[in-house]
C-alpha positions in Angstrom: -141.7 -8.0 70.8 -137.9 -7.2 70.6 -136.5 -4.0 70.3 -133.2 -3.3 69.3 -130.8 -1.4 72.4 -131.1 2.6 71.0 -127.3 2.4 71.5 -125.8 -0.6 69.9 -123.3 0.8 67.4 -121.5 2.7 70.3 -120.5 -0.5 71.9 -118.6 -2.5 68.9 -115.5 -1.6 66.5 -116.1 -2.5 62.6 -113.7 -3.4 60.0 -113.4 -2.8 56.4 -113.4 -5.9 55.0 -109.9 -6.5 53.0 -110.4 -3.0 50.0 -114.3 -3.6 49.6 -117.4 -1.0 51.0 -118.6 -3.8 53.8 -117.5 -3.4 57.1 -118.2 -5.9 59.4 -118.3 -5.9 63.7 -115.0 -6.6 64.8 -116.6 -9.9 67.1 -119.5 -11.7 64.6 -121.7 -14.6 66.3 -120.9 -18.1 64.8 -124.0 -20.4 65.5 -122.1 -23.6 64.4 -122.9 -24.8 67.8 -125.5 -24.4 70.7 -127.7 -23.7 67.7 -129.2 -26.7 66.7 -132.1 -29.3 67.9 -130.2 -29.8 71.1 -130.3 -26.2 72.0 -133.0 -24.3 74.1 -134.8 -21.7 71.9 -135.1 -19.5 74.3 -131.5 -19.1 74.9 -130.6 -18.9 71.1 -133.0 -15.5 71.2 -131.3 -14.5 74.8 -127.4 -14.8 72.6 -129.2 -13.0 69.7 -130.5 -10.2 71.5 -127.2 -9.7 73.6 -125.2 -10.2 70.1 -127.2 -7.3 68.2 -127.8 -5.2 71.4 -123.8 -4.8 71.4 -123.4 -3.6 68.4 -122.9 -7.6 66.3 -124.3 -7.2 63.5 -123.2 -10.4 61.4 -124.8 -14.2 61.9 -122.6 -16.9 60.5 -124.0 -20.4 59.9 -123.7 -23.4 57.2 -125.9 -25.4 55.6 -124.7 -28.7 58.0 -124.9 -26.8 61.2 -126.4 -28.6 64.0 -127.4 -31.5 64.9 -129.0 -32.1 62.6 -127.6 -30.6 59.5 -130.1 -27.6 58.6 -131.3 -27.9 61.9 -129.3 -24.3 63.2 -130.7 -22.9 59.5 -134.7 -23.4 61.2 -133.9 -22.1 64.5 -132.3 -19.1 63.1 -134.8 -18.5 60.4 -137.4 -18.8 63.3 -135.9 -16.1 65.4 -135.4 -14.0 62.6 -139.2 -14.1 61.5 -140.2 -13.7 65.2 -137.9 -10.6 65.9 -135.1 -9.3 63.5 -137.0 -9.1 60.0 -137.4 -5.2 61.4 -133.4 -4.4 61.2 -132.8 -7.0 58.3 -131.0 -4.6 56.7 -128.8 -3.9 59.4 -127.9 -7.4 59.5 -124.5 -9.4 57.7 -126.4 -13.2 57.2 -123.7 -15.3 55.6 -124.3 -19.2 54.8 -121.8 -22.2 53.6 -122.2 -25.2 51.2 -119.1 -27.8 51.3 -119.8 -30.5 53.8 -121.9 -33.9 53.8 -125.5 -32.7 53.7 -127.7 -35.0 52.3 -127.0 -38.9 50.6 -126.0 -39.7 47.2 -123.0 -37.5 44.6 -125.2 -34.2 44.7 -124.7 -33.6 48.3 -121.4 -32.5 48.9 -118.2 -30.9 47.9 -118.5 -28.2 44.7 -119.9 -29.1 42.3 -122.3 -26.7 40.9 -125.4 -29.3 41.2 -124.4 -28.9 45.1 -124.1 -25.6 45.9 -126.6 -23.6 44.0 -129.2 -26.3 45.5 -128.0 -26.1 48.6 -128.0 -21.9 48.7 -132.0 -22.3 47.8 -132.5 -25.1 50.7 -130.6 -23.0 52.9 -132.8 -20.0 51.6 -135.6 -21.7 52.9 -134.9 -22.9 56.1 -133.9 -19.3 56.9 -137.0 -17.5 55.5 -135.0 -15.1 52.9 -135.1 -13.7 49.9 -130.3 -13.3 49.8 -127.7 -13.9 52.0 -125.5 -11.1 52.5 -122.5 -13.9 52.1 -122.3 -17.5 50.3 -119.6 -19.4 51.4 -118.1 -22.8 49.8 -117.2 -24.3 52.6 -113.9 -26.2 51.5 -111.4 -27.0 49.4 -112.3 -29.8 46.5 -109.6 -31.2 44.3 -112.1 -33.3 42.6 -114.5 -30.9 41.4 -112.1 -28.0 38.4 -112.2 -25.3 40.3 -114.1 -23.4 37.3 -116.9 -25.0 37.9 -116.7 -24.1 41.9 -116.4 -20.4 41.1 -118.8 -20.7 38.7 -121.4 -21.5 40.9 -120.6 -18.3 43.2 -120.8 -16.1 39.9 -124.3 -17.3 39.5 -125.8 -17.2 43.5 -124.5 -13.6 43.2 -125.6 -12.8 39.5 -128.8 -14.2 40.6 -129.5 -12.3 43.4 -129.8 -15.0 46.3 -125.8 -13.6 47.4 -124.5 -10.6 47.5 -121.0 -10.9 48.1 -119.2 -14.4 47.9 -116.8 -15.9 50.0 -114.4 -18.9 50.5 -113.8 -21.2 53.5 -111.0 -23.5 54.5 -108.5 -22.7 51.8 -104.8 -22.3 51.8 -102.7 -19.5 49.9 -101.8 -21.1 46.2 -105.4 -21.7 45.5 -107.3 -18.6 46.9 -104.8 -16.7 44.4 -106.8 -19.1 41.6 -110.1 -18.7 43.1 -109.4 -15.1 43.7 -108.4 -14.6 39.5 -111.0 -16.7 38.6 -113.9 -14.4 40.4 -112.6 -11.5 39.3 -112.6 -12.3 35.5 -115.6 -13.2 36.0 -116.7 -9.5 38.1 -117.9 -11.8 41.1 -117.3 -10.0 44.7 -115.4 -11.8 46.6 -114.4 -10.2 49.9 -113.3 -13.2 52.0 -111.7 -15.1 53.6 -112.6 -17.7 56.7 -110.6 -19.9 58.6 -109.1 -21.3 61.8 -107.2 -19.4 63.3 -105.8 -18.9 66.9 -102.7 -18.4 68.8 -102.2 -22.1 68.9 -103.9 -22.9 65.4 -101.3 -20.7 62.9 -102.2 -23.2 59.5 -102.9 -19.4 58.0 -99.5 -18.3 58.5 -98.0 -21.6 57.4 -100.0 -21.9 54.2 -99.9 -18.3 52.7 -103.6 -17.3 53.6 -102.8 -14.9 55.8 -99.8 -12.7 52.9 -102.1 -13.4 49.8 -105.3 -12.4 51.2 -103.5 -9.0 52.5 -101.9 -8.8 49.1 -105.3 -9.0 47.0 -107.1 -6.7 49.8 -109.7 -9.4 50.7 -110.7 -9.6 54.6 -110.2 -13.0 56.9 -113.2 -13.8 59.4 -111.3 -16.6 62.0 -113.3 -19.4 63.2 -112.3 -20.5 66.6 -110.0 -17.9 68.0 -109.9 -19.4 71.5 -109.2 -22.7 70.2 -112.9 -24.7 70.9 -112.3 -23.1 74.5 -108.5 -24.2 75.4 -107.7 -19.9 75.4 -110.0 -19.2 78.2 -109.8 -20.1 81.8 -112.1 -23.2 82.1 -109.2 -25.8 81.8 -106.6 -24.0 83.8 -107.3 -26.2 86.6 -108.2 -29.8 84.8 -111.2 -30.9 82.4 -115.0 -29.7 84.1 -117.3 -32.7 84.0 -119.8 -31.0 82.2 -117.2 -29.5 79.7 -117.3 -30.1 75.6 -114.8 -32.5 76.3 -116.6 -35.2 78.6 -120.0 -34.4 76.9 -119.5 -34.0 73.1 -115.4 -35.1 72.4 -116.2 -34.5 68.5 -114.0 -30.7 68.1 -111.9 -31.0 71.6 -110.8 -34.6 72.7 -109.0 -34.9 76.1 -105.4 -35.9 75.0 -105.3 -32.2 73.3 -105.4 -30.8 77.3 -102.7 -33.2 78.1 -100.0 -31.8 80.6 -98.1 -29.7 78.2 -101.4 -28.0 76.7 -102.1 -27.0 80.4 -99.2 -25.6 80.7 -98.8 -23.5 77.6 -102.7 -22.2 78.7 -101.3 -21.6 82.8 -98.5 -19.3 81.1 -100.9 -17.3 78.5 -103.5 -16.5 81.5 -100.8 -15.3 83.6 -99.1 -13.3 80.9 -103.5 -11.8 80.1 -103.6 -11.2 84.0 -100.2 -8.9 83.7 -102.1 -6.8 80.2 -105.4 -6.8 82.6 -107.0 -8.7 80.3 -109.1 -12.7 80.5 -107.2 -14.9 78.8 -110.3 -15.4 76.4 -109.9 -11.4 76.3 -106.4 -11.4 75.8 -106.7 -14.5 72.4 -109.5 -12.7 70.7 -107.4 -9.2 70.8 -104.6 -11.2 69.6 -105.8 -12.4 66.5 -107.3 -9.0 65.8 -104.2 -7.3 66.5 -103.3 -7.3 62.0 -105.0 -5.4 59.7 -105.7 -8.5 57.5 -108.5 -9.9 59.7 -111.8 -8.0 59.9 -113.5 -10.4 62.1 -113.1 -13.2 64.9 -116.5 -15.4 65.2 -117.3 -16.0 68.6 -119.5 -18.9 69.8 -120.8 -18.8 72.7 -123.2 -21.2 74.8 -124.9 -18.0 77.0 -125.5 -14.6 76.5 -122.9 -13.3 79.3 -119.9 -15.3 77.3 -120.9 -13.3 74.6 -120.7 -9.8 76.7 -117.3 -11.4 78.1 -116.0 -12.3 74.4 -116.8 -8.7 73.3 -114.7 -6.7 76.0 -111.0 -7.8 73.7 -112.1 -5.0 71.5 -110.5 -2.3 74.2 -107.7 -3.5 73.7 -105.1 -5.4 70.5 -102.2 -3.9 70.6 -99.4 -6.2 71.9 -95.6 -4.5 72.5 -92.9 -6.9 71.1 -92.3 -8.2 74.0 -95.7 -9.7 74.6 -95.7 -10.7 71.1 -92.4 -12.5 71.2 -93.5 -14.0 74.6 -97.1 -15.5 72.8 -95.0 -17.2 70.4 -92.7 -19.2 72.7 -95.3 -20.0 74.6 -97.1 -21.6 71.6 -93.9 -23.1 70.3 -95.1 -22.6 66.6 
């Protein structure tokens, strides 16, 4: 049976989630890829062991992660049951609902019917009585915001979630949602959005600034831009890369000569800082106070260990930040 490393909390930095009482590790493990039915279970186990042994206490998942949808929750639920239940109170486990999950009009978007039914299904697959954070996964313009926020309120009041979160919301809708949740005394503490050197959407749509103003945390997914901000593509596209084998989230046309040139220039800057490109990219995302944590994905334990090194230096000079902005051409 798995026994956690006694020194695990000496290896990680923990940040307060906005103005809440909750602390999250600077680096969290996302189960978006490699935990579905196409993954190797023993590798999933080793990645979870490596993460927790190095102070990663937060594991993020969603109802539709797989393939197939639900399989990542089921696989992680098996790992929890077999290895981690003695440590459950040391873990932050989050899940989400908002994308298509089952046929018919009640298996998608933001209705009260869908969100609460999905949470019940997620808890069953995970083998848990509650999750620490339950997110609405995306904005739904066809459902009244009051209904969606009311569902998050019910999730918390029922004891099936400790905190509420919002994912893929923009700044203006976030402000409206926060007002509704605060009126209902719902502990909403965190936003989850894509953010990296190449994707500055949360800076442009007001989410980053408004989250800071409202005292809410941000956790960033795709901080390495689906692998573009690593040394994976410095010399072209490997045949065994996700671009070749999957292509759903990173396409070959995204890696044109201009983008590859930017990646190589960023890599040179990372070398001058004494970091790998991945370490620098994660450090860049973590440099500002509104960012509580970055969600890394991994296909093997060694990637987790490499990414954790980013927390060793998250300070940048003004010249370095200017150079990164110029290269990424925001």
